[in-house]
Steps between C-alpha positions, in 0.01 A plus 500: 500500500809373319655674200331285235158540661557873530586533131195292404275719716637819345451351152137428586464862616621617160257268322212630714605859431506429127157338522364808680659768283477326161286265295783257437377137515683393814421211736346567838734477797444549872191671637506856373611764752568845359700608803731200456571570133525879528880490482477336155284770339804670337617161368161455331531854367844425359355194324227717346765750392710222350205391285465859383874515434484191278217657302698823475813323373300300246324810369826691475664207319219514244589863435179649638508869598588570865152606609337199336753265661442667837122480463521129420717441809250683721217304337678174585527605864135608516401169346701282738360683806143510372507881536490446877657831594351698211155397618579635846627827358184549293272427797694736726494778241124462452434488875728781607406717204127434488392453861404789727506303826711216636208259471429603142867466404510145637175411323635626166823307550298178534314564176650290222411759239768749397434873492669804354755538780592132483534500122719811510719352776546176305586683180751725674663209684545295185627801304748600769638149544527428128648843436756458777603157373523636146730777625709243690566316174729789406741347754490158336264205507669330795511817707131559430422136582685524832315821582171328421574214739612744768187717476275195505673356807518808721145606417362172642648602834322831450172312465540372855563845650133590559421146618778515759448855624126574478198341661247337264244752377232229516485180710478271199663491158843420362679776689376383840580137420848573364594733783393255771814397680730707279730623774774763458776233484327342199481830318858580597612165352311583181673839477836334567449254214393784270812697592721194445353445152538867413859518620586172327371635170682823570830320544442271202357736240378844600735650755433544871398864460219416260384208713487714813316776313236253386471347847453834675257625236291182526481537878384860462237399244359229726509733800310767308222256406488370856462853638232579241301190597517593867367844419231384258357187668682473832677176420587245234332251269628253245440765233720745691780240501470469122505877458808521727678249276422707194612822669822335617577359154445833325707677766780244460509572128517873569795440733677294238445750220606796714812309600580417139454862395745616767761237410 
C-alpha cells in the first residue's frame, strides 16, 4: 500500500468511526469492520468534543452563565451522538442495580425501558459533566474547550476497554459483534491515539501535567467499570462499553479539576 492509498484508507477509518459513534450525515465507505476502525475511536471522540466546544464558546460569547453554557455544550454532544453512551450507562445501572442474578441483570439491560437506577445514573452523569465543565470555565473558555475535547477523546478509548479485555457476556448483541476480532494491538493503537491527542492538547493549551492527569484518571475509570462488569455479569456488552465511556469521561474531568486545583 503506497502512501496516498494508506492516507485514504485511514481517512475512511475515521469516517466509519464517526458514522459509528455519531449521527453525523456521512457517506458510507468500505465494509464496516469495528476492529479495523478501533484506532480512530479517540479521533471520533475529539470531533464530538469539538462540537461541544463550539457550542460552549458560542454560549459564553452570548454572556450566558457558566453552568448554562456548560449544559448547552453537553447537550450538543449528547445530541450529536444520539445519547449512545448515556443509553448504555442507564441500561447498565438498571441491570446491575436491579437484577439479583446474572441472567436477570442481562435481561434488564436488554429492556428499553428506563428504571430508577438508570434515571439516577443519567442524572448524575449529566450533572457531573456539566458541573465539571462549568468549573473549568474559571480557567478561560479556550482552556475549558480544550479540556472538553481531551475528555471526549480519551473516554472513547475507555469505551473499548471492556470490549478488548472481557469475553462477551452473551453470544449475540452489539458487544459481541464489536469485540469480534478486536485484538490487543488494535486496542493498543486506540490507546496510543488517545494519548497522542491528550498530550497534544496538553502541549498546546493545558499543560502536560493536566493532560497526563486526565489520561490516567480516564484509564482508571474505564478499568473500574470493566472490573465491575466482570464481577456483575462475567463479561461485556455494548451497554457496558457505553458505561465505560461515561465512567472514563467523568474520571478524566476529575483528573483535570484536581490538577487545576493543585496548580
